[in-house]
C-alpha positions as CSV (number, residue, x, y, z in Angstrom):
1,X,205.1,29.1,-63.7
2,X,208.7,28.7,-62.7
3,X,210.4,25.4,-62.1
4,X,210.6,25.8,-58.4
5,X,206.9,26.8,-58.0
6,X,205.9,23.8,-60.2
7,X,207.9,21.5,-58.0
8,X,206.4,23.0,-55.0
9,X,202.9,22.4,-56.4
10,X,203.7,18.7,-57.0
11,X,205.2,18.3,-53.6
12,X,202.1,19.8,-51.8
13,X,199.7,17.6,-53.8
14,X,202.0,14.6,-54.2
15,X,199.6,12.0,-52.7
16,X,196.7,12.9,-55.0
17,X,198.8,13.5,-58.1
18,X,200.6,10.1,-57.8
19,X,197.3,8.3,-57.5
20,X,195.8,10.1,-60.4
21,X,198.9,9.4,-62.4
22,X,198.8,5.6,-61.7
23,X,195.0,5.5,-62.4
24,X,195.3,7.4,-65.7
25,X,198.0,4.9,-66.8
26,X,195.4,2.2,-66.6
27,X,192.2,4.1,-67.5
28,X,192.0,5.6,-70.0
29,X,195.5,5.4,-71.4
30,X,196.2,1.7,-70.9
31,X,192.7,0.7,-71.9
32,X,192.9,2.8,-75.1
33,X,196.3,1.3,-76.1
34,X,194.9,-2.2,-75.6
35,X,191.9,-1.5,-77.8
36,X,194.1,0.3,-80.4
37,X,196.4,-2.7,-80.8
38,X,193.5,-5.1,-81.0
39,X,191.8,-3.0,-83.7
40,X,195.1,-2.8,-85.7
41,X,195.6,-6.5,-85.3
42,X,192.2,-7.0,-87.0
43,X,194.2,-6.2,-90.2
44,X,195.2,-9.9,-90.1
45,X,191.7,-10.7,-91.1
46,X,192.0,-8.6,-94.2
47,X,191.5,-5.0,-95.4
48,X,187.7,-5.3,-95.3
49,X,187.6,-6.2,-91.6
50,X,190.1,-3.5,-90.7
51,X,188.2,-0.9,-92.7
52,X,184.9,-1.9,-91.0
53,X,186.5,-1.3,-87.5
54,X,187.9,2.1,-88.6
55,X,184.6,3.1,-90.0
56,X,182.9,2.3,-86.7
57,X,185.4,4.7,-84.9
58,X,184.8,7.5,-87.4
59,X,181.1,7.0,-87.3
60,X,181.3,9.3,-84.2
61,X,181.6,12.2,-86.7
62,X,182.0,15.6,-85.1
63,X,182.2,14.0,-81.7
64,X,185.4,12.2,-82.5
65,X,187.8,15.1,-81.8
66,X,186.2,15.7,-78.4
67,X,186.5,12.0,-77.6
68,X,190.1,11.9,-78.7
69,X,191.1,14.9,-76.6
70,X,189.0,14.2,-73.6
71,X,189.8,10.5,-73.2
72,X,193.1,10.0,-75.1
73,X,195.3,13.0,-75.7
74,X,194.8,15.0,-72.5
75,X,195.2,12.0,-70.2
76,X,198.3,11.0,-72.1
77,X,199.7,14.5,-71.7
78,X,198.9,14.5,-68.0
79,X,200.5,11.1,-67.5
80,X,203.6,12.2,-69.4
81,X,204.0,15.5,-67.5
82,X,203.6,13.8,-64.1
83,X,205.9,11.0,-65.2
84,X,208.7,13.4,-66.1
85,X,208.3,15.0,-62.6
86,X,208.5,11.5,-61.0
87,X,211.7,10.7,-63.0
88,X,213.3,14.0,-62.0
89,X,212.4,13.6,-58.3
90,X,213.3,9.9,-58.1
91,X,216.7,8.2,-57.6
92,X,217.7,5.1,-59.6
93,X,219.8,2.7,-57.5
94,X,220.1,-0.4,-59.7
95,X,223.9,0.2,-59.8
96,X,224.1,-0.2,-56.0
97,X,221.3,-2.7,-55.3
98,X,221.0,-5.2,-58.2
99,X,217.6,-6.5,-57.3
100,X,214.9,-7.3,-59.8
101,X,212.5,-4.6,-58.3
102,X,215.2,-2.0,-58.7
103,X,215.7,-2.8,-62.3
104,X,211.9,-2.8,-62.9
105,X,211.8,0.7,-61.3
106,X,214.5,1.9,-63.7
107,X,213.0,0.2,-66.8
108,X,209.6,1.7,-65.9
109,X,211.1,5.2,-66.1
110,X,213.1,4.6,-69.3
111,X,210.3,2.8,-71.1
112,X,208.0,5.7,-70.1
113,X,210.3,8.2,-71.9
114,X,210.5,5.9,-74.9
115,X,206.8,5.4,-74.9
116,X,205.9,9.1,-74.8
117,X,208.3,9.9,-77.6
118,X,206.9,7.0,-79.6
119,X,203.3,8.1,-79.1
120,X,203.8,11.7,-80.1
121,X,205.9,10.6,-83.2
122,X,203.3,8.0,-84.1
123,X,200.4,10.5,-84.0
124,X,202.4,12.9,-86.1
125,X,203.5,10.2,-88.6
126,X,200.0,8.9,-89.2
127,X,197.6,11.7,-88.2
128,X,199.7,14.9,-88.3
129,X,198.8,16.0,-84.7
130,X,196.2,18.7,-85.7
131,X,193.3,18.2,-88.1
132,X,193.5,21.7,-89.8
133,X,193.9,21.8,-93.6
134,X,196.6,24.5,-93.5
135,X,198.7,22.6,-90.9
136,X,198.3,19.2,-92.7
137,X,199.0,20.5,-96.2
138,X,201.8,23.0,-95.4
139,X,203.5,21.4,-92.4
140,X,202.7,17.7,-91.7
141,X,202.5,16.5,-95.3
142,X,205.5,18.5,-96.4
143,X,207.5,16.7,-93.7
144,X,206.2,13.3,-95.0
145,X,203.8,12.9,-92.1
146,X,200.0,12.5,-91.7
147,X,200.0,9.4,-93.8
148,X,196.9,7.6,-92.6
149,X,193.6,8.0,-94.4
150,X,190.6,6.6,-92.5
151,X,188.6,5.6,-95.6
152,X,191.6,3.9,-97.1
153,X,192.8,2.5,-93.8
154,X,194.8,-0.6,-94.7
155,X,196.3,0.7,-97.9
156,X,197.4,4.0,-96.4
157,X,198.8,2.3,-93.3
158,X,200.6,-0.2,-95.6
159,X,202.2,2.6,-97.6
160,X,203.2,4.4,-94.3
161,X,205.0,1.3,-93.1
162,X,207.1,0.7,-96.2
163,X,210.8,0.3,-95.8
164,X,212.7,-0.7,-92.6
165,X,213.1,2.4,-90.5
166,X,209.4,2.8,-89.5
167,X,208.8,-0.9,-88.7
168,X,211.9,-0.9,-86.5
169,X,210.8,2.3,-84.8
170,X,207.3,0.9,-84.2
171,X,208.7,-2.3,-82.8
172,X,210.8,-0.5,-80.2
173,X,207.8,1.7,-79.4
174,X,205.4,-1.2,-79.0
175,X,207.7,-3.2,-76.8
176,X,208.4,-0.1,-74.5
177,X,204.7,0.8,-74.3
178,X,203.6,-2.7,-73.5
179,X,206.3,-3.2,-70.8
180,X,205.4,0.2,-69.3
181,X,201.7,-0.7,-69.1
182,X,202.2,-4.2,-67.7
183,X,204.7,-3.2,-65.1
184,X,202.7,-0.1,-64.4
185,X,199.6,-2.1,-63.6
186,X,201.7,-4.1,-61.1
187,X,203.1,-1.0,-59.4
188,X,199.6,0.6,-59.5
189,X,198.3,-2.3,-57.4
190,X,200.9,-1.6,-54.8
191,X,200.2,2.1,-54.8
192,X,196.5,1.5,-54.3
193,X,197.0,-1.2,-51.8
194,X,195.6,-4.1,-53.9
195,X,198.5,-6.4,-53.3
196,X,200.7,-5.6,-50.2
197,X,202.3,-8.8,-49.0
198,X,205.3,-10.3,-50.8
199,X,203.2,-13.4,-51.8
200,X,200.4,-11.2,-53.3
201,X,202.9,-9.1,-55.2
202,X,204.6,-12.1,-56.6
203,X,201.3,-13.6,-57.9
204,X,200.3,-10.2,-59.3
205,X,203.6,-10.0,-61.0
206,X,203.0,-13.3,-62.8
207,X,199.5,-12.2,-63.9
208,X,200.8,-8.8,-65.2
209,X,203.7,-10.4,-67.0
210,X,201.4,-12.9,-68.7
211,X,199.1,-10.1,-69.8
212,X,202.0,-8.1,-71.1
213,X,203.3,-11.0,-73.2
214,X,199.8,-11.5,-74.6
215,X,199.4,-7.8,-75.5
216,X,202.9,-7.7,-77.0
217,X,201.9,-10.6,-79.2
218,X,198.9,-8.7,-80.4
219,X,201.0,-5.6,-81.0
220,X,203.6,-7.4,-83.0
221,X,200.9,-9.1,-85.0
222,X,199.4,-5.8,-85.8
223,X,202.9,-4.5,-86.9
224,X,203.6,-7.5,-89.1
225,X,200.1,-7.2,-90.7
226,X,200.7,-3.5,-91.5
227,X,204.0,-4.4,-93.3
228,X,202.4,-7.1,-95.5
229,X,199.5,-5.2,-96.9
230,X,198.8,-5.6,-100.6
231,X,198.2,-1.9,-101.2
232,X,196.5,-2.2,-104.6
233,X,194.2,-5.0,-103.5
234,X,193.4,-3.2,-100.3
235,X,192.5,0.0,-102.2
236,X,190.1,-2.0,-104.4
237,X,188.3,-3.4,-101.3
238,X,188.2,0.0,-99.5
239,X,186.9,1.9,-102.6
240,X,184.2,-0.7,-103.1
241,X,183.1,-0.4,-99.4
242,X,183.3,3.4,-99.6
243,X,181.2,3.7,-102.7
244,X,178.6,1.3,-101.3
245,X,178.4,3.3,-98.0
246,X,178.2,6.6,-99.8
247,X,175.4,5.3,-102.0
248,X,173.5,4.1,-99.0
249,X,174.0,7.3,-97.1
250,X,176.0,5.7,-94.3
251,X,179.1,7.9,-95.1
252,X,179.2,11.5,-96.1
253,X,181.7,12.0,-98.9
254,X,185.0,13.4,-97.5
255,X,188.0,13.5,-99.8
256,X,190.3,14.5,-96.9
257,X,189.8,11.0,-95.4
258,X,190.8,9.3,-98.6
259,X,194.1,8.7,-100.4
260,X,194.7,11.0,-103.3
261,X,195.0,8.2,-105.8
262,X,191.5,6.9,-104.8
263,X,189.7,10.2,-105.6
264,X,189.4,9.4,-109.3
265,X,187.6,6.1,-108.5
266,X,185.6,7.3,-105.6
267,X,182.5,8.4,-107.5
268,X,183.2,12.0,-106.3
269,X,183.7,15.3,-108.1
270,X,186.5,17.6,-107.2
271,X,184.5,19.2,-104.4
272,X,183.9,15.8,-102.7
273,X,180.2,15.5,-104.0
274,X,178.9,12.2,-105.6
275,X,178.9,12.1,-109.3
276,X,176.1,10.9,-111.5
277,X,174.3,7.5,-111.5
278,X,176.4,6.3,-114.4
279,X,179.6,6.5,-112.5
280,X,178.0,4.9,-109.4
281,X,176.9,2.0,-111.6
282,X,180.4,1.6,-112.9
283,X,181.8,1.5,-109.4
284,X,179.1,-1.0,-108.4
285,X,180.4,-3.2,-111.2
286,X,183.9,-2.7,-110.1
287,X,182.9,-3.7,-106.5
288,X,181.3,-6.9,-107.9
289,X,184.5,-7.7,-109.7
290,X,186.5,-7.2,-106.4
291,X,184.1,-9.5,-104.5
292,X,184.4,-12.2,-107.2
293,X,188.1,-11.9,-107.3
294,X,188.3,-12.2,-103.5
295,X,186.0,-15.3,-103.5
296,X,188.3,-17.0,-106.1
297,X,191.4,-16.4,-104.0
298,X,189.8,-17.2,-100.7
299,X,190.7,-13.8,-99.3
300,X,188.6,-11.4,-97.3
301,X,186.1,-9.4,-99.3
302,X,184.2,-6.3,-98.5
303,X,180.9,-8.3,-98.4
304,X,182.3,-10.9,-96.0
305,X,183.9,-8.3,-93.8
306,X,180.5,-6.6,-93.5
307,X,178.8,-9.9,-92.6
308,X,181.4,-10.5,-89.8
309,X,180.2,-7.4,-88.0
């Protein structure tokens, strides 16, 4: 489809497309981002709590890719494509009319660009975009991406966030994404006729701003927690939880969802199958040592994390 025909399609269906665009920014994209930041902030309660939350997400099993594409990735792509068209067709006039609303209009566009670049890079950095072995091993991992391992959630995230470049990148991305969502909710209310009068718009602006500040605090908390992970200690907790869930049948052994350095202590053979009872007993003993150590230090343990949920 040529650029002119694409523009013509958008113009003919502008009313519907703009409303679908504003709606998708709230549900499911905005709702997902809020839940995502809250789950990541649970790392503040310890590696065990965070691992429990990640396990719940991955308990969807084979349904997970369908849920991700149907309710996350496709809506994000739609929102991004329409957003680019809106930027191209709009005119920024903050240089001529220096009103707050004009600056918010401009910042909404620029933070949208930053947010979409951040999201696609974030997914590549931690998940590698595509869950195909060939792609992950020969492309993503060769470029230093696809760092996250669901069954070693806290430790793999902590390793991915080492240094200064990635934390700064995530800080910029979180700030841009939260502003884009909070300000977008306000503009969505105007688009859908929820607040029309100047007084109603002013009150809605206060509420959206307060919500944005609160969500930003959650996002920054999650970022700080990810940079302060004790990787070795987190791996001990994760491995103990993994071995216990494999022994109980709650988790099917899957080495692709675990850090390479954890395979030797996983109670797995090279093909991802559980080893004999002797090794499981040794891992159970290791798990008990981890729990005892955690209780002595007052930290979060795998057992206490399980009791919390």
